[in-house]
C-alpha positions as CSV (number, residue, x, y, z in Angstrom):
1,M,15.2,-0.7,25.0
2,T,18.3,0.5,24.0
3,D,20.4,2.8,26.7
4,V,20.8,6.2,25.1
5,S,21.5,8.0,28.7
6,G,25.3,8.5,27.7
7,L,24.7,9.7,24.1
8,S,25.3,13.3,23.1
9,I,22.8,14.7,20.7
10,G,23.5,17.4,18.3
11,I,21.0,19.5,16.4
12,L,21.8,20.7,12.9
13,G,19.6,23.9,12.6
14,G,18.7,24.0,16.1
15,T,17.6,27.3,16.3
16,G,14.2,26.8,14.5
17,D,11.2,26.1,16.5
18,Q,11.5,22.0,16.1
19,G,15.0,21.9,16.8
20,K,14.7,24.1,19.7
21,G,11.8,21.8,21.0
22,L,13.2,18.6,20.5
23,A,16.8,20.2,22.4
24,R,14.4,21.4,25.4
25,R,12.6,17.8,25.9
26,F,16.2,15.8,25.4
27,A,17.9,18.1,27.7
28,L,15.2,17.6,30.5
29,A,15.4,14.0,30.0
30,G,19.2,14.4,30.9
31,L,21.0,14.2,27.5
32,Q,23.9,16.1,26.5
33,V,22.5,18.5,23.8
34,I,24.2,20.8,21.3
35,I,22.2,22.6,18.7
36,G,24.0,24.2,15.6
37,S,23.9,26.8,13.3
38,R,25.7,28.3,10.2
39,D,26.3,31.2,12.7
40,A,27.8,30.0,16.1
41,G,26.7,33.0,18.1
42,R,23.0,32.5,17.0
43,A,23.4,28.9,18.2
44,R,24.7,30.1,21.8
45,Q,21.9,32.4,21.6
46,A,19.4,29.9,21.1
47,A,20.8,27.4,23.7
48,D,20.8,30.0,26.0
49,S,17.0,30.5,25.7
50,I,16.6,26.5,26.2
51,G,18.8,26.4,29.1
52,N,18.9,23.1,31.0
53,G,22.5,22.8,30.0
54,V,22.3,23.0,26.1
55,R,25.2,24.4,24.4
56,G,25.5,26.2,21.0
57,A,28.3,25.9,18.1
58,A,28.5,26.1,14.5
59,N,26.8,23.3,12.4
60,A,30.2,21.4,11.6
61,D,31.5,21.6,15.3
62,V,28.1,20.1,16.3
63,A,28.5,17.3,13.5
64,A,32.2,16.6,14.7
65,E,31.3,16.3,18.8
66,A,28.0,14.9,18.7
67,D,27.2,11.1,19.1
68,V,23.7,11.2,17.5
69,V,22.9,14.2,14.8
70,I,19.6,15.1,14.1
71,V,19.1,17.3,11.0
72,A,16.0,19.9,11.5
73,V,17.0,22.3,8.4
74,P,14.9,23.7,6.0
75,Y,14.7,21.6,2.9
76,D,15.8,24.5,0.5
77,G,19.5,23.8,2.4
78,H,19.1,20.5,3.2
79,K,21.1,18.7,0.7
80,A,24.2,21.2,0.4
81,L,24.5,21.3,4.2
82,L,24.6,17.5,4.6
83,E,27.1,17.3,1.7
84,S,29.2,19.4,3.1
85,L,29.5,17.7,6.5
86,R,30.0,14.2,5.2
87,P,33.5,13.9,6.9
88,E,32.1,14.9,10.3
89,L,28.9,12.7,10.0
90,A,31.1,9.6,8.6
91,G,30.0,6.6,10.7
92,K,27.4,8.3,12.7
93,I,23.5,7.9,13.4
94,V,22.1,10.7,11.5
95,V,18.4,11.2,12.0
96,D,16.7,13.2,9.0
97,C,13.4,15.1,10.3
98,V,12.9,17.4,7.3
99,N,9.9,17.4,5.6
100,P,9.8,18.8,1.8
101,L,6.8,20.9,1.6
102,G,5.4,24.0,-0.1
103,F,2.8,26.4,0.8
104,D,0.2,28.4,-1.3
105,K,-3.4,30.0,-0.7
106,Q,-4.7,26.3,-0.6
107,G,-2.4,25.1,2.4
108,A,0.9,22.9,2.7
109,Y,1.5,20.3,-0.1
110,A,4.4,17.6,-0.5
111,L,7.3,18.5,-2.6
112,P,8.7,16.1,-5.2
113,V,12.4,14.8,-4.1
114,E,14.5,13.5,-6.9
115,E,15.7,10.7,-4.5
116,G,12.2,9.8,-3.3
117,S,12.6,11.7,0.1
118,A,14.8,14.1,2.0
119,A,15.7,10.8,4.3
120,Q,16.8,9.4,0.8
121,Q,18.4,12.2,-0.3
122,A,20.3,12.4,3.0
123,A,21.4,8.9,2.5
124,A,22.8,9.8,-0.9
125,A,24.8,12.8,0.5
126,L,26.1,10.6,3.5
127,P,27.1,7.3,2.3
128,D,29.4,6.7,5.2
129,S,26.3,7.5,7.8
130,R,23.7,5.7,9.2
131,V,20.8,7.4,8.4
132,V,17.5,7.3,10.3
133,A,14.3,9.3,9.4
134,A,12.3,10.3,12.4
135,F,10.5,13.0,14.4
136,H,8.5,14.2,11.2
137,H,5.2,14.6,13.1
138,V,6.2,16.4,16.4
139,S,4.6,19.5,17.2
140,A,7.3,22.1,18.0
141,V,4.4,24.2,19.9
142,L,3.7,21.3,22.2
143,L,7.6,20.6,22.6
144,L,8.1,24.1,23.6
145,D,5.4,24.6,25.6
146,E,6.4,24.3,29.6
147,N,2.9,23.6,30.5
148,V,2.9,20.5,28.7
149,A,4.3,17.5,30.5
150,K,3.5,14.7,28.1
151,V,3.3,14.7,24.4
152,D,0.8,12.3,23.3
153,L,2.4,11.1,19.9
154,D,4.0,8.1,18.1
155,V,7.4,8.8,16.2
156,L,7.7,6.7,13.2
157,V,11.5,5.5,12.9
158,L,12.5,4.3,9.4
159,G,15.8,2.8,8.4
160,E,18.2,0.3,6.8
161,D,20.3,-0.4,9.9
162,R,18.5,-2.5,12.9
163,E,21.0,-1.2,15.7
164,A,20.4,2.8,14.4
165,T,16.4,2.6,14.3
166,D,16.6,0.7,17.8
167,T,18.5,4.0,19.4
168,V,16.3,6.2,17.6
169,Q,13.3,4.4,18.9
170,A,14.9,4.6,22.4
171,L,15.7,8.2,21.9
172,A,12.0,9.1,20.8
173,A,10.9,7.3,24.3
174,V,13.0,9.7,26.6
175,I,10.4,12.2,26.0
176,P,7.5,11.5,28.2
177,G,4.2,10.3,26.3
178,V,6.4,9.3,23.3
179,R,6.7,6.2,21.6
180,G,9.2,5.4,18.9
181,V,7.7,2.9,16.5
182,Y,9.6,0.9,13.3
183,G,7.9,2.1,10.1
184,G,9.9,0.3,7.3
185,R,13.1,1.2,5.4
186,L,13.9,4.4,4.1
187,R,12.3,3.7,0.9
188,N,9.0,4.1,2.6
189,A,9.9,7.9,4.2
190,G,8.5,9.9,1.4
191,Q,4.9,9.1,2.5
192,V,5.9,9.7,6.1
193,E,7.3,13.1,5.0
194,A,4.4,14.0,2.8
195,F,1.8,13.3,5.4
196,T,3.2,16.3,7.5
197,A,0.9,18.5,5.0
198,N,-2.0,16.5,5.9
199,L,-1.4,16.9,9.6
200,I,-0.9,20.9,9.0
201,S,-4.5,20.9,7.3
202,I,-6.1,19.0,10.2
203,N,-4.5,21.7,12.8
204,R,-5.3,24.3,10.7
205,R,-9.0,23.1,10.7
206,Y,-9.5,22.2,14.1
207,K,-7.0,24.9,15.7
208,A,-5.1,21.7,17.4
209,H,-1.5,20.4,17.3
210,A,-2.0,16.6,16.2
211,G,-0.2,13.7,15.9
212,L,-0.4,10.2,15.2
213,R,-0.8,7.2,17.4
214,V,-0.2,3.4,16.0
215,T,-2.9,0.9,17.3
216,D,-2.5,-2.8,18.4
217,V,1.4,-2.6,18.5
């Protein structure tokens, strides 16, 4: 397993529930975590609410400082943000966990993405970065719940760079109960992102926080 203990983790859009949940779990595992926002003050307030040494800063500062950067922003601002941070993110592992979803009276549904998926969109916007897709199906509610010690979940990790996907698999594994499982190249990220709509439907029907487990691996 790749050693990630010395890495700093930046989370763009870290003021949302998913970003804060991941920040909390990584910080509890002893990693240095910085969460970002368009508003640095808002990022610092969110970091203070998480505690455990988490810091907050503007997105550009987080992108420049962190070793690994997780993208957890709303899909409608996804492409523009990454294009604006291309110089800061050059050469870095960028983990995209954005799910392009729409919602109507019938529930959640997958949105079409010209590039094929949000992860592929990120790779197109960041040609000098090592883009990995992961953390799409993690329940923010469970990540933030102080009474949940272990999260029963496999994280599918997709990418073109073996060293980068190994690093992200190891990063997933620092969260108790979580395992990172390689899920293919970025061209397969579309169905992973879209499956989040199915999980939302499951969770609404059964009042649960369902995730995925991959068997026989």
